[in-house]
N, CA, C, O and CB atoms as a CASP TS submission, in Angstrom:
PFRMAT TS
TARGET T0000
AUTHOR 0000-0000-0000
METHOD Language model
MODEL 1
PARENT N/A
ATOM      1  N   UNK     1     119.288 157.079 110.755  1.00  0.00           N
ATOM      2  CA  UNK     1     119.109 158.263 109.936  1.00  0.00           C
ATOM      3  C   UNK     1     118.748 157.799 108.527  1.00  0.00           C
ATOM      4  O   UNK     1     119.274 156.804 108.030  1.00  0.00           O
ATOM      5  CB  UNK     1     120.396 159.160 109.936  1.00  0.00           C
ATOM      6  N   UNK     2     117.863 158.522 107.914  1.00  0.00           N
ATOM      7  CA  UNK     2     117.413 158.230 106.552  1.00  0.00           C
ATOM      8  C   UNK     2     118.028 159.268 105.609  1.00  0.00           C
ATOM      9  O   UNK     2     117.846 160.471 105.796  1.00  0.00           O
ATOM     10  CB  UNK     2     115.841 158.239 106.456  1.00  0.00           C
ATOM     11  N   UNK     3     118.751 158.796 104.605  1.00  0.00           N
ATOM     12  CA  UNK     3     119.359 159.665 103.601  1.00  0.00           C
ATOM     13  C   UNK     3     118.835 159.271 102.226  1.00  0.00           C
ATOM     14  O   UNK     3     118.443 158.126 102.003  1.00  0.00           O
ATOM     15  CB  UNK     3     120.913 159.579 103.648  1.00  0.00           C
ATOM     16  N   UNK     4     118.834 160.228 101.315  1.00  0.00           N
ATOM     17  CA  UNK     4     118.544 159.936  99.911  1.00  0.00           C
ATOM     18  C   UNK     4     119.907 159.822  99.232  1.00  0.00           C
ATOM     19  O   UNK     4     120.581 160.826  99.004  1.00  0.00           O
ATOM     20  CB  UNK     4     117.620 161.062  99.231  1.00  0.00           C
ATOM     21  N   UNK     5     120.305 158.594  98.912  1.00  0.00           N
ATOM     22  CA  UNK     5     121.623 158.347  98.333  1.00  0.00           C
ATOM     23  C   UNK     5     121.446 157.879  96.900  1.00  0.00           C
ATOM     24  O   UNK     5     120.844 156.838  96.634  1.00  0.00           O
ATOM     25  CB  UNK     5     122.419 157.299  99.164  1.00  0.00           C
ATOM     26  N   UNK     6     121.987 158.676  95.978  1.00  0.00           N
ATOM     27  CA  UNK     6     121.862 158.384  94.545  1.00  0.00           C
ATOM     28  C   UNK     6     120.411 158.101  94.168  1.00  0.00           C
ATOM     29  O   UNK     6     120.123 157.189  93.394  1.00  0.00           O
ATOM     30  CB  UNK     6     122.747 157.187  94.161  1.00  0.00           C
ATOM     31  N   UNK     7     119.502 158.902  94.730  1.00  0.00           N
ATOM     32  CA  UNK     7     118.090 158.824  94.373  1.00  0.00           C
ATOM     33  C   UNK     7     117.275 157.803  95.137  1.00  0.00           C
ATOM     34  O   UNK     7     116.070 157.694  94.911  1.00  0.00           O
ATOM     35  CB  UNK     7     117.975 158.533  92.953  1.00  0.00           C
ATOM     36  N   UNK     8     117.899 157.042  96.043  1.00  0.00           N
ATOM     37  CA  UNK     8     117.171 156.020  96.802  1.00  0.00           C
ATOM     38  C   UNK     8     117.195 156.352  98.287  1.00  0.00           C
ATOM     39  O   UNK     8     118.225 156.760  98.824  1.00  0.00           O
ATOM     40  CB  UNK     8     117.777 154.620  96.556  1.00  0.00           C
ATOM     41  N   UNK     9     116.063 156.175  98.942  1.00  0.00           N
ATOM     42  CA  UNK     9     115.983 156.380 100.385  1.00  0.00           C
ATOM     43  C   UNK     9     116.652 155.199 101.082  1.00  0.00           C
ATOM     44  O   UNK     9     116.231 154.054 100.923  1.00  0.00           O
ATOM     45  CB  UNK     9     114.502 156.540 100.853  1.00  0.00           C
ATOM     46  N   UNK    10     117.699 155.490 101.856  1.00  0.00           N
ATOM     47  CA  UNK    10     118.481 154.440 102.511  1.00  0.00           C
ATOM     48  C   UNK    10     118.656 154.790 103.982  1.00  0.00           C
ATOM     49  O   UNK    10     119.028 155.911 104.327  1.00  0.00           O
ATOM     50  CB  UNK    10     119.864 154.257 101.821  1.00  0.00           C
ATOM     51  N   UNK    11     118.382 153.806 104.847  1.00  0.00           N
ATOM     52  CA  UNK    11     118.608 153.981 106.280  1.00  0.00           C
ATOM     53  C   UNK    11     120.058 153.627 106.583  1.00  0.00           C
ATOM     54  O   UNK    11     120.534 152.558 106.201  1.00  0.00           O
ATOM     55  CB  UNK    11     117.626 153.101 107.125  1.00  0.00           C
ATOM     56  N   UNK    12     120.757 154.525 107.268  1.00  0.00           N
ATOM     57  CA  UNK    12     122.140 154.257 107.667  1.00  0.00           C
ATOM     58  C   UNK    12     122.204 154.225 109.191  1.00  0.00           C
ATOM     59  O   UNK    12     121.383 154.859 109.853  1.00  0.00           O
ATOM     60  CB  UNK    12     123.121 155.335 107.085  1.00  0.00           C
ATOM     61  N   UNK    13     123.170 153.495 109.760  1.00  0.00           N
ATOM     62  CA  UNK    13     123.284 153.399 111.217  1.00  0.00           C
ATOM     63  C   UNK    13     123.527 154.760 111.874  1.00  0.00           C
ATOM     64  O   UNK    13     124.017 155.695 111.242  1.00  0.00           O
ATOM     65  CB  UNK    13     124.409 152.446 111.584  1.00  0.00           C
ATOM     66  N   UNK    14     123.175 154.844 113.149  1.00  0.00           N
ATOM     67  CA  UNK    14     123.326 156.099 113.892  1.00  0.00           C
ATOM     68  C   UNK    14     124.772 156.569 113.979  1.00  0.00           C
ATOM     69  O   UNK    14     125.015 157.768 114.119  1.00  0.00           O
ATOM     70  CB  UNK    14     122.769 155.941 115.283  1.00  0.00           C
ATOM     71  N   UNK    15     125.740 155.656 113.900  1.00  0.00           N
ATOM     72  CA  UNK    15     127.138 156.069 113.997  1.00  0.00           C
ATOM     73  C   UNK    15     127.628 156.778 112.739  1.00  0.00           C
ATOM     74  O   UNK    15     128.719 157.348 112.747  1.00  0.00           O
ATOM     75  CB  UNK    15     128.011 154.866 114.272  1.00  0.00           C
ATOM     76  N   UNK    16     126.852 156.758 111.660  1.00  0.00           N
ATOM     77  CA  UNK    16     127.210 157.497 110.444  1.00  0.00           C
ATOM     78  C   UNK    16     126.800 158.952 110.652  1.00  0.00           C
ATOM     79  O   UNK    16     125.616 159.289 110.622  1.00  0.00           O
ATOM     80  CB  UNK    16     126.514 156.883 109.161  1.00  0.00           C
ATOM     81  N   UNK    17     127.797 159.802 110.862  1.00  0.00           N
ATOM     82  CA  UNK    17     127.520 161.210 111.150  1.00  0.00           C
ATOM     83  C   UNK    17     128.147 162.167 110.132  1.00  0.00           C
ATOM     84  O   UNK    17     127.693 163.300 109.980  1.00  0.00           O
ATOM     85  CB  UNK    17     128.020 161.551 112.532  1.00  0.00           C
ATOM     86  N   UNK    18     129.191 161.706 109.436  1.00  0.00           N
ATOM     87  CA  UNK    18     129.895 162.562 108.482  1.00  0.00           C
ATOM     88  C   UNK    18     129.985 161.871 107.123  1.00  0.00           C
ATOM     89  O   UNK    18     129.667 160.690 106.982  1.00  0.00           O
ATOM     90  CB  UNK    18     131.309 162.914 109.004  1.00  0.00           C
ATOM     91  N   UNK    19     130.423 162.636 106.135  1.00  0.00           N
ATOM     92  CA  UNK    19     130.649 162.065 104.801  1.00  0.00           C
ATOM     93  C   UNK    19     131.687 160.946 104.892  1.00  0.00           C
ATOM     94  O   UNK    19     131.537 159.904 104.254  1.00  0.00           O
ATOM     95  CB  UNK    19     131.117 163.164 103.796  1.00  0.00           C
ATOM     96  N   UNK    20     132.723 161.159 105.672  1.00  0.00           N
ATOM     97  CA  UNK    20     133.753 160.134 105.847  1.00  0.00           C
ATOM     98  C   UNK    20     133.164 158.852 106.432  1.00  0.00           C
ATOM     99  O   UNK    20     133.487 157.755 105.976  1.00  0.00           O
ATOM    100  CB  UNK    20     134.876 160.656 106.752  1.00  0.00           C
ATOM    101  N   UNK    21     132.302 158.987 107.442  1.00  0.00           N
ATOM    102  CA  UNK    21     131.629 157.820 108.029  1.00  0.00           C
ATOM    103  C   UNK    21     130.789 157.089 106.986  1.00  0.00           C
ATOM    104  O   UNK    21     130.773 155.859 106.941  1.00  0.00           O
ATOM    105  CB  UNK    21     130.742 158.249 109.210  1.00  0.00           C
ATOM    106  N   UNK    22     130.095 157.854 106.152  1.00  0.00           N
ATOM    107  CA  UNK    22     129.231 157.258 105.130  1.00  0.00           C
ATOM    108  C   UNK    22     130.050 156.452 104.124  1.00  0.00           C
ATOM    109  O   UNK    22     129.676 155.336 103.764  1.00  0.00           O
ATOM    110  CB  UNK    22     128.429 158.348 104.404  1.00  0.00           C
ATOM    111  N   UNK    23     131.161 157.018 103.676  1.00  0.00           N
ATOM    112  CA  UNK    23     132.017 156.301 102.727  1.00  0.00           C
ATOM    113  C   UNK    23     132.588 155.034 103.362  1.00  0.00           C
ATOM    114  O   UNK    23     132.689 154.001 102.701  1.00  0.00           O
ATOM    115  CB  UNK    23     133.159 157.210 102.237  1.00  0.00           C
ATOM    116  N   UNK    24     132.959 155.109 104.630  1.00  0.00           N
ATOM    117  CA  UNK    24     133.453 153.921 105.335  1.00  0.00           C
ATOM    118  C   UNK    24     132.361 152.863 105.437  1.00  0.00           C
ATOM    119  O   UNK    24     132.622 151.675 105.250  1.00  0.00           O
ATOM    120  CB  UNK    24     133.960 154.296 106.742  1.00  0.00           C
ATOM    121  N   UNK    25     131.143 153.294 105.732  1.00  0.00           N
ATOM    122  CA  UNK    25     130.018 152.370 105.858  1.00  0.00           C
ATOM    123  C   UNK    25     129.815 151.565 104.569  1.00  0.00           C
ATOM    124  O   UNK    25     129.518 150.372 104.613  1.00  0.00           O
ATOM    125  CB  UNK    25     128.736 153.141 106.208  1.00  0.00           C
ATOM    126  N   UNK    26     129.977 152.229 103.435  1.00  0.00           N
ATOM    127  CA  UNK    26     129.808 151.558 102.144  1.00  0.00           C
ATOM    128  C   UNK    26     131.135 151.040 101.577  1.00  0.00           C
ATOM    129  O   UNK    26     131.201 150.645 100.413  1.00  0.00           O
ATOM    130  CB  UNK    26     129.162 152.511 101.147  1.00  0.00           C
ATOM    131  N   UNK    27     132.185 151.042 102.397  1.00  0.00           N
ATOM    132  CA  UNK    27     133.517 150.560 102.026  1.00  0.00           C
ATOM    133  C   UNK    27     134.068 151.277 100.795  1.00  0.00           C
ATOM    134  O   UNK    27     134.692 150.667  99.927  1.00  0.00           O
ATOM    135  CB  UNK    27     133.476 149.062 101.770  1.00  0.00           C
ATOM    136  N   UNK    28     133.824 152.577 100.742  1.00  0.00           N
ATOM    137  CA  UNK    28     134.323 153.394  99.633  1.00  0.00           C
ATOM    138  C   UNK    28     135.397 154.376 100.096  1.00  0.00           C
ATOM    139  O   UNK    28     135.859 155.202  99.309  1.00  0.00           O
ATOM    140  CB  UNK    28     133.170 154.158  98.978  1.00  0.00           C
ATOM    141  N   UNK    29     135.801 154.296 101.370  1.00  0.00           N
ATOM    142  CA  UNK    29     136.726 155.284 101.910  1.00  0.00           C
ATOM    143  C   UNK    29     138.115 155.224 101.283  1.00  0.00           C
ATOM    144  O   UNK    29     138.841 156.217 101.329  1.00  0.00           O
ATOM    145  CB  UNK    29     136.843 155.102 103.389  1.00  0.00           C
ATOM    146  N   UNK    30     138.503 154.110 100.706  1.00  0.00           N
ATOM    147  CA  UNK    30     139.815 154.014 100.062  1.00  0.00           C
ATOM    148  C   UNK    30     139.727 154.097  98.541  1.00  0.00           C
ATOM    149  O   UNK    30     140.707 153.829  97.846  1.00  0.00           O
ATOM    150  CB  UNK    30     140.492 152.720 100.459  1.00  0.00           C
ATOM    151  N   UNK    31     138.575 154.461  98.031  1.00  0.00           N
ATOM    152  CA  UNK    31     138.382 154.562  96.582  1.00  0.00           C
ATOM    153  C   UNK    31     138.255 156.035  96.197  1.00  0.00           C
ATOM    154  O   UNK    31     137.881 156.874  97.016  1.00  0.00           O
ATOM    155  CB  UNK    31     137.119 153.759  96.127  1.00  0.00           C
ATOM    156  N   UNK    32     138.569 156.328  94.954  1.00  0.00           N
ATOM    157  CA  UNK    32     138.386 157.684  94.473  1.00  0.00           C
ATOM    158  C   UNK    32     136.892 157.918  94.279  1.00  0.00           C
ATOM    159  O   UNK    32     136.237 157.216  93.509  1.00  0.00           O
ATOM    160  CB  UNK    32     139.176 157.930  93.149  1.00  0.00           C
ATOM    161  N   UNK    33     136.366 158.907  94.984  1.00  0.00           N
ATOM    162  CA  UNK    33     134.933 159.186  94.905  1.00  0.00           C
ATOM    163  C   UNK    33     134.699 160.688  94.954  1.00  0.00           C
ATOM    164  O   UNK    33     135.484 161.445  95.524  1.00  0.00           O
ATOM    165  CB  UNK    33     134.169 158.482  96.049  1.00  0.00           C
ATOM    166  N   UNK    34     133.605 161.089  94.343  1.00  0.00           N
ATOM    167  CA  UNK    34     133.135 162.472  94.432  1.00  0.00           C
ATOM    168  C   UNK    34     131.810 162.417  95.172  1.00  0.00           C
ATOM    169  O   UNK    34     130.939 161.608  94.854  1.00  0.00           O
ATOM    170  CB  UNK    34     132.984 163.152  92.999  1.00  0.00           C
ATOM    171  N   UNK    35     131.669 163.292  96.171  1.00  0.00           N
ATOM    172  CA  UNK    35     130.462 163.300  96.989  1.00  0.00           C
ATOM    173  C   UNK    35     129.812 164.676  96.916  1.00  0.00           C
ATOM    174  O   UNK    35     130.470 165.708  97.049  1.00  0.00           O
ATOM    175  CB  UNK    35     130.785 162.923  98.459  1.00  0.00           C
ATOM    176  N   UNK    36     128.504 164.657  96.699  1.00  0.00           N
ATOM    177  CA  UNK    36     127.702 165.880  96.670  1.00  0.00           C
ATOM    178  C   UNK    36     126.630 165.736  97.748  1.00  0.00           C
ATOM    179  O   UNK    36     125.947 164.715  97.815  1.00  0.00           O
ATOM    180  CB  UNK    36     127.060 166.129  95.239  1.00  0.00           C
ATOM    181  N   UNK    37     126.484 166.758  98.589  1.00  0.00           N
ATOM    182  CA  UNK    37     125.451 166.761  99.622  1.00  0.00           C
ATOM    183  C   UNK    37     124.565 167.975  99.387  1.00  0.00           C
ATOM    184  O   UNK    37     125.035 169.113  99.400  1.00  0.00           O
ATOM    185  CB  UNK    37     126.075 166.781 101.066  1.00  0.00           C
ATOM    186  N   UNK    38     123.289 167.723  99.174  1.00  0.00           N
ATOM    187  CA  UNK    38     122.319 168.800  98.938  1.00  0.00           C
ATOM    188  C   UNK    38     122.800 169.774  97.863  1.00  0.00           C
ATOM    189  O   UNK    38     122.765 170.991  98.040  1.00  0.00           O
ATOM    190  CB  UNK    38     122.048 169.560 100.238  1.00  0.00           C
ATOM    191  N   UNK    39     123.248 169.205  96.748  1.00  0.00           N
ATOM    192  CA  UNK    39     123.670 169.943  95.546  1.00  0.00           C
ATOM    193  C   UNK    39     125.001 170.672  95.699  1.00  0.00           C
ATOM    194  O   UNK    39     125.344 171.495  94.850  1.00  0.00           O
ATOM    195  CB  UNK    39     122.614 170.938  95.174  1.00  0.00           C
ATOM    196  N   UNK    40     125.764 170.391  96.766  1.00  0.00           N
ATOM    197  CA  UNK    40     127.072 171.006  96.967  1.00  0.00           C
ATOM    198  C   UNK    40     128.143 169.922  96.939  1.00  0.00           C
ATOM    199  O   UNK    40     128.087 168.970  97.718  1.00  0.00           O
ATOM    200  CB  UNK    40     127.118 171.794  98.306  1.00  0.00           C
ATOM    201  N   UNK    41     129.125 170.064  96.038  1.00  0.00           N
ATOM    202  CA  UNK    41     130.230 169.110  95.985  1.00  0.00           C
ATOM    203  C   UNK    41     131.117 169.348  97.201  1.00  0.00           C
ATOM    204  O   UNK    41     131.512 170.477  97.491  1.00  0.00           O
ATOM    205  CB  UNK    41     131.047 169.251  94.650  1.00  0.00           C
ATOM    206  N   UNK    42     131.421 168.261  97.906  1.00  0.00           N
ATOM    207  CA  UNK    42     132.218 168.350  99.121  1.00  0.00           C
ATOM    208  C   UNK    42     133.672 168.014  98.792  1.00  0.00           C
ATOM    209  O   UNK    42     133.954 166.921  98.302  1.00  0.00           O
ATOM    210  CB  UNK    42     131.663 167.400 100.221  1.00  0.00           C
ATOM    211  N   UNK    43     134.609 168.950  99.058  1.00  0.00           N
ATOM    212  CA  UNK    43     136.024 168.634  98.835  1.00  0.00           C
ATOM    213  C   UNK    43     136.474 167.510  99.771  1.00  0.00           C
ATOM    214  O   UNK    43     136.006 167.418 100.906  1.00  0.00           O
ATOM    215  CB  UNK    43     136.903 169.892  99.047  1.00  0.00           C
ATOM    216  N   UNK    44     137.370 166.669  99.300  1.00  0.00           N
ATOM    217  CA  UNK    44     137.831 165.521 100.088  1.00  0.00           C
ATOM    218  C   UNK    44     138.361 165.951 101.457  1.00  0.00           C
ATOM    219  O   UNK    44     138.202 165.226 102.439  1.00  0.00           O
ATOM    220  CB  UNK    44     138.920 164.761  99.326  1.00  0.00           C
ATOM    221  N   UNK    45     138.986 167.120 101.525  1.00  0.00           N
ATOM    222  CA  UNK    45     139.535 167.610 102.788  1.00  0.00           C
ATOM    223  C   UNK    45     138.443 167.875 103.827  1.00  0.00           C
ATOM    224  O   UNK    45     138.742 167.990 105.015  1.00  0.00           O
ATOM    225  CB  UNK    45     140.336 168.882 102.547  1.00  0.00           C
ATOM    226  N   UNK    46     137.189 167.972 103.396  1.00  0.00           N
ATOM    227  CA  UNK    46     136.084 168.270 104.307  1.00  0.00           C
ATOM    228  C   UNK    46     135.204 167.053 104.608  1.00  0.00           C
ATOM    229  O   UNK    46     134.182 167.193 105.279  1.00  0.00           O
ATOM    230  CB  UNK    46     135.234 169.369 103.725  1.00  0.00           C
ATOM    231  N   UNK    47     135.577 165.872 104.129  1.00  0.00           N
ATOM    232  CA  UNK    47     134.761 164.673 104.359  1.00  0.00           C
ATOM    233  C   UNK    47     134.582 164.387 105.850  1.00  0.00           C
ATOM    234  O   UNK    47     133.497 163.990 106.274  1.00  0.00           O
ATOM    235  CB  UNK    47     135.397 163.461 103.673  1.00  0.00           C
ATOM    236  N   UNK    48     135.634 164.584 106.650  1.00  0.00           N
ATOM    237  CA  UNK    48     135.553 164.265 108.077  1.00  0.00           C
ATOM    238  C   UNK    48     134.801 165.319 108.879  1.00  0.00           C
ATOM    239  O   UNK    48     134.351 165.041 109.991  1.00  0.00           O
ATOM    240  CB  UNK    48     136.939 164.100 108.643  1.00  0.00           C
ATOM    241  N   UNK    49     134.660 166.512 108.340  1.00  0.00           N
ATOM    242  CA  UNK    49     134.000 167.588 109.092  1.00  0.00           C
ATOM    243  C   UNK    49     132.611 167.927 108.562  1.00  0.00           C
ATOM    244  O   UNK    49     131.889 168.702 109.189  1.00  0.00           O
ATOM    245  CB  UNK    49     134.857 168.829 109.066  1.00  0.00           C
ATOM    246  N   UNK    50     132.227 167.367 107.429  1.00  0.00           N
ATOM    247  CA  UNK    50     130.900 167.633 106.870  1.00  0.00           C
ATOM    248  C   UNK    50     129.900 166.654 107.471  1.00  0.00           C
ATOM    249  O   UNK    50     129.930 165.458 107.183  1.00  0.00           O
ATOM    250  CB  UNK    50     130.912 167.524 105.316  1.00  0.00           C
ATOM    251  N   UNK    51     129.007 167.190 108.318  1.00  0.00           N
ATOM    252  CA  UNK    51     128.028 166.337 108.991  1.00  0.00           C
ATOM    253  C   UNK    51     126.800 166.138 108.112  1.00  0.00           C
ATOM    254  O   UNK    51     126.443 166.985 107.293  1.00  0.00           O
ATOM    255  CB  UNK    51     127.621 166.943 110.344  1.00  0.00           C
ATOM    256  N   UNK    52     126.175 164.998 108.313  1.00  0.00           N
ATOM    257  CA  UNK    52     124.969 164.644 107.569  1.00  0.00           C
ATOM    258  C   UNK    52     123.766 164.723 108.496  1.00  0.00           C
ATOM    259  O   UNK    52     123.876 164.457 109.693  1.00  0.00           O
ATOM    260  CB  UNK    52     125.091 163.229 106.947  1.00  0.00           C
ATOM    261  N   UNK    53     122.620 165.088 107.938  1.00  0.00           N
ATOM    262  CA  UNK    53     121.376 165.188 108.697  1.00  0.00           C
ATOM    263  C   UNK    53     120.309 164.330 108.029  1.00  0.00           C
ATOM    264  O   UNK    53     120.361 164.063 106.829  1.00  0.00           O
ATOM    265  CB  UNK    53     120.906 166.666 108.806  1.00  0.00           C
ATOM    266  N   UNK    54     119.351 163.912 108.827  1.00  0.00           N
ATOM    267  CA  UNK    54     118.238 163.123 108.321  1.00  0.00           C
ATOM    268  C   UNK    54     117.602 163.829 107.119  1.00  0.00           C
ATOM    269  O   UNK    54     117.283 165.016 107.190  1.00  0.00           O
ATOM    270  CB  UNK    54     117.189 162.886 109.434  1.00  0.00           C
ATOM    271  N   UNK    55     117.420 163.103 106.028  1.00  0.00           N
ATOM    272  CA  UNK    55     116.788 163.654 104.835  1.00  0.00           C
ATOM    273  C   UNK    55     117.734 164.282 103.834  1.00  0.00           C
ATOM    274  O   UNK    55     117.305 164.691 102.755  1.00  0.00           O
ATOM    275  CB  UNK    55     115.803 164.654 105.235  1.00  0.00           C
ATOM    276  N   UNK    56     119.034 164.368 104.170  1.00  0.00           N
ATOM    277  CA  UNK    56     119.993 164.935 103.218  1.00  0.00           C
ATOM    278  C   UNK    56     119.996 164.131 101.924  1.00  0.00           C
ATOM    279  O   UNK    56     119.795 162.916 101.920  1.00  0.00           O
ATOM    280  CB  UNK    56     121.410 164.969 103.828  1.00  0.00           C
ATOM    281  N   UNK    57     120.232 164.847 100.823  1.00  0.00           N
ATOM    282  CA  UNK    57     120.346 164.212  99.508  1.00  0.00           C
ATOM    283  C   UNK    57     121.828 164.109  99.169  1.00  0.00           C
ATOM    284  O   UNK    57     122.525 165.116  99.039  1.00  0.00           O
ATOM    285  CB  UNK    57     119.564 165.020  98.403  1.00  0.00           C
ATOM    286  N   UNK    58     122.291 162.877  99.030  1.00  0.00           N
ATOM    287  CA  UNK    58     123.707 162.606  98.803  1.00  0.00           C
ATOM    288  C   UNK    58     123.870 161.894  97.465  1.00  0.00           C
ATOM    289  O   UNK    58     123.158 160.936  97.163  1.00  0.00           O
ATOM    290  CB  UNK    58     124.305 161.756  99.959  1.00  0.00           C
ATOM    291  N   UNK    59     124.805 162.371  96.683  1.00  0.00           N
ATOM    292  CA  UNK    59     125.178 161.689  95.442  1.00  0.00           C
ATOM    293  C   UNK    59     126.624 161.246  95.597  1.00  0.00           C
ATOM    294  O   UNK    59     127.490 162.049  95.947  1.00  0.00           O
ATOM    295  CB  UNK    59     124.989 162.620  94.174  1.00  0.00           C
ATOM    296  N   UNK    60     126.886 159.979  95.340  1.00  0.00           N
ATOM    297  CA  UNK    60     128.242 159.435  95.413  1.00  0.00           C
ATOM    298  C   UNK    60     128.589 158.851  94.054  1.00  0.00           C
ATOM    299  O   UNK    60     127.882 157.987  93.535  1.00  0.00           O
ATOM    300  CB  UNK    60     128.369 158.352  96.541  1.00  0.00           C
ATOM    301  N   UNK    61     129.681 159.333  93.488  1.00  0.00           N
ATOM    302  CA  UNK    61     130.178 158.798  92.222  1.00  0.00           C
ATOM    303  C   UNK    61     131.575 158.271  92.498  1.00  0.00           C
ATOM    304  O   UNK    61     132.454 159.023  92.920  1.00  0.00           O
ATOM    305  CB  UNK    61     130.181 159.891  91.070  1.00  0.00           C
ATOM    306  N   UNK    62     131.785 156.978  92.263  1.00  0.00           N
ATOM    307  CA  UNK    62     133.127 156.427  92.430  1.00  0.00           C
ATOM    308  C   UNK    62     133.560 155.794  91.119  1.00  0.00           C
ATOM    309  O   UNK    62     132.743 155.350  90.312  1.00  0.00           O
ATOM    310  CB  UNK    62     133.173 155.389  93.590  1.00  0.00           C
ATOM    311  N   UNK    63     134.858 155.770  90.940  1.00  0.00           N
ATOM    312  CA  UNK    63     135.422 155.355  89.669  1.00  0.00           C
ATOM    313  C   UNK    63     135.894 153.909  89.736  1.00  0.00           C
ATOM    314  O   UNK    63     136.462 153.468  90.735  1.00  0.00           O
ATOM    315  CB  UNK    63     136.574 156.273  89.272  1.00  0.00           C
ATOM    316  N   UNK    64     135.646 153.187  88.658  1.00  0.00           N
ATOM    317  CA  UNK    64     136.035 151.788  88.553  1.00  0.00           C
ATOM    318  C   UNK    64     136.949 151.654  87.344  1.00  0.00           C
ATOM    319  O   UNK    64     136.603 152.087  86.245  1.00  0.00           O
ATOM    320  CB  UNK    64     134.784 150.849  88.432  1.00  0.00           C
ATOM    321  N   UNK    65     138.108 151.058  87.550  1.00  0.00           N
ATOM    322  CA  UNK    65     139.036 150.855  86.444  1.00  0.00           C
ATOM    323  C   UNK    65     138.600 149.691  85.570  1.00  0.00           C
ATOM    324  O   UNK    65     137.853 148.813  86.002  1.00  0.00           O
ATOM    325  CB  UNK    65     140.446 150.616  86.970  1.00  0.00           C
ATOM    326  N   UNK    66     139.061 149.700  84.384  1.00  0.00           N
ATOM    327  CA  UNK    66     138.727 148.602  83.479  1.00  0.00           C
ATOM    328  C   UNK    66     139.150 148.945  82.071  1.00  0.00           C
ATOM    329  O   UNK    66     139.723 150.002  81.807  1.00  0.00           O
ATOM    330  CB  UNK    66     137.227 148.291  83.522  1.00  0.00           C
ATOM    331  N   UNK    67     138.865 148.059  81.207  1.00  0.00           N
ATOM    332  CA  UNK    67     139.268 148.344  79.847  1.00  0.00           C
ATOM    333  C   UNK    67     138.498 147.551  78.853  1.00  0.00           C
ATOM    334  O   UNK    67     138.726 147.681  77.650  1.00  0.00           O
ATOM    335  CB  UNK    67     140.707 148.091  79.670  1.00  0.00           C
TER
END
């Protein structure tokens, strides 16, 4: 499947079907992240049930600590 992630066209494996799968694929599932799919912010409670389709536009913002 081809997704537009943070403005870049990226091919993800066929087993990536949900927002939760996508975050796991990029090893972000245990990090604080905000995900937007096609201009809609997805609540964390819906990551496992929000399915992704070829061509979806996804924005992922994750937070990094530092000082």
